[in-house]
C-alpha positions in Angstrom: -101.6 -321.0 -145.5 -102.5 -317.9 -147.5 -98.9 -317.5 -148.8 -98.8 -321.2 -149.8 -101.9 -320.7 -151.9 -100.4 -317.7 -153.6 -97.2 -319.6 -154.4 -99.3 -322.6 -155.8 -101.3 -320.3 -158.0 -98.2 -318.5 -159.3 -96.6 -321.9 -160.1 -99.6 -322.9 -162.1 -99.4 -319.7 -164.1 -95.7 -320.1 -164.8 -95.6 -323.8 -165.6 -97.7 -323.7 -168.8 -95.2 -321.2 -170.3 -92.3 -323.5 -169.3 -94.0 -326.6 -170.7 -94.4 -325.0 -174.1 -90.6 -324.5 -174.6 -89.8 -327.8 -176.3 -90.2 -328.3 -180.1 -90.6 -332.1 -179.8 -93.9 -333.7 -180.7 -96.3 -334.0 -183.7 -97.7 -330.9 -185.3 -100.1 -329.9 -188.1 -98.2 -328.0 -190.8 -99.7 -325.1 -192.7 -97.4 -323.2 -195.2 -96.9 -321.6 -198.5 -94.7 -322.8 -201.4 -91.7 -320.5 -202.1 -92.2 -320.5 -205.9 -95.9 -320.0 -206.5 -97.3 -319.0 -203.1 -99.8 -321.9 -203.1 -100.7 -323.2 -199.7 -100.1 -326.7 -198.3 -100.9 -328.7 -195.2 -99.5 -331.8 -193.6 -97.7 -333.0 -190.5 -94.3 -332.8 -189.0 -92.8 -334.9 -186.2 -89.9 -333.7 -184.2 -87.8 -336.0 -181.9 -84.7 -335.2 -179.9 -81.9 -337.6 -181.0 -79.1 -336.8 -178.6 -77.6 -333.3 -179.3 -79.8 -332.8 -182.4 -83.4 -333.0 -183.6 -84.8 -335.4 -186.2 -87.5 -333.5 -188.2 -89.8 -335.5 -190.5 -92.4 -333.7 -192.6 -95.2 -335.4 -194.5 -96.8 -333.1 -197.1 -99.2 -334.6 -199.6 -97.6 -338.1 -199.1 -94.0 -336.8 -199.7 -91.6 -337.2 -196.8 -88.8 -334.7 -196.1 -86.2 -335.5 -193.4 -84.1 -332.9 -191.6 -81.6 -332.5 -188.8 -82.1 -329.6 -186.4 -80.1 -327.6 -183.9 -81.8 -325.9 -180.9 -81.7 -322.3 -179.7 -83.0 -320.4 -176.7 -82.8 -317.0 -175.1 -80.1 -316.6 -172.4 -80.7 -313.2 -170.9 -80.3 -310.8 -173.8 -78.4 -313.3 -176.0 -79.5 -316.2 -178.1 -77.7 -319.5 -177.4 -77.7 -322.1 -180.2 -76.4 -325.7 -180.2 -77.4 -328.9 -178.5 -81.1 -329.8 -178.5 -82.7 -329.3 -175.1 -86.2 -329.2 -173.6 -85.7 -325.5 -173.1 -85.4 -324.6 -176.8 -87.6 -321.9 -178.1 -86.1 -322.0 -181.5 -85.0 -324.7 -184.0 -82.9 -324.4 -187.2 -83.2 -327.3 -189.6 -81.4 -328.5 -192.7 -83.5 -330.9 -194.7 -83.6 -333.2 -197.8 -86.6 -333.9 -199.9 -86.3 -336.1 -203.0 -83.6 -334.4 -205.1 -83.7 -331.1 -203.2 -82.4 -329.7 -200.0 -83.2 -326.6 -197.9 -83.0 -324.7 -194.6 -85.7 -323.6 -192.2 -85.8 -321.7 -188.9 -88.7 -321.8 -186.4 -89.5 -320.0 -183.2 -92.1 -320.8 -180.5 -95.0 -318.2 -180.3 -96.9 -317.3 -177.2 -100.0 -319.3 -178.4 -97.9 -322.5 -178.6 -97.5 -322.6 -182.3 -94.1 -322.6 -184.0 -93.7 -320.0 -186.7 -90.9 -320.2 -189.3 -89.4 -319.4 -192.6 -87.8 -321.7 -195.1 -86.2 -321.9 -198.5 -84.7 -324.6 -200.7 -81.5 -325.0 -202.8 -81.6 -322.8 -205.9 -84.7 -320.8 -204.8 -84.6 -317.0 -204.8 -87.7 -317.0 -202.5 -88.3 -317.3 -198.8 -91.7 -318.3 -197.4 -93.4 -319.1 -194.1 -94.7 -322.2 -192.3 -96.6 -322.8 -189.1 -96.5 -325.8 -186.8 -99.7 -326.2 -184.7 -99.5 -328.7 -181.8 -101.9 -331.7 -182.2 
């Protein structure tokens, strides 16, 4: 009985970490613009669509749509490719009005996803955080 209680307690400690590894859902977005450093907020919704992710940002009423690839640690290596529930990283190419860009995000221990992004023609790189809602 005592061993079963210990196993149950360990399972409860492990499961929250496992449950976090999936970039799907709706998140609050907080970031900085690459050109002038001004901050912005909005939302982003990530859905798995077969082997890829569909990523839709809404920032100030402007929608940007992207396609993402998953990544995860496999021992000491990073494996990238098909979207899975085990992904702890996501790389996204996106389109917004007449522009395009690239972004990369990684899951953090607090459940947020931290990333960097830039857009076509920019000489800057900036950051963005996805906070689970």
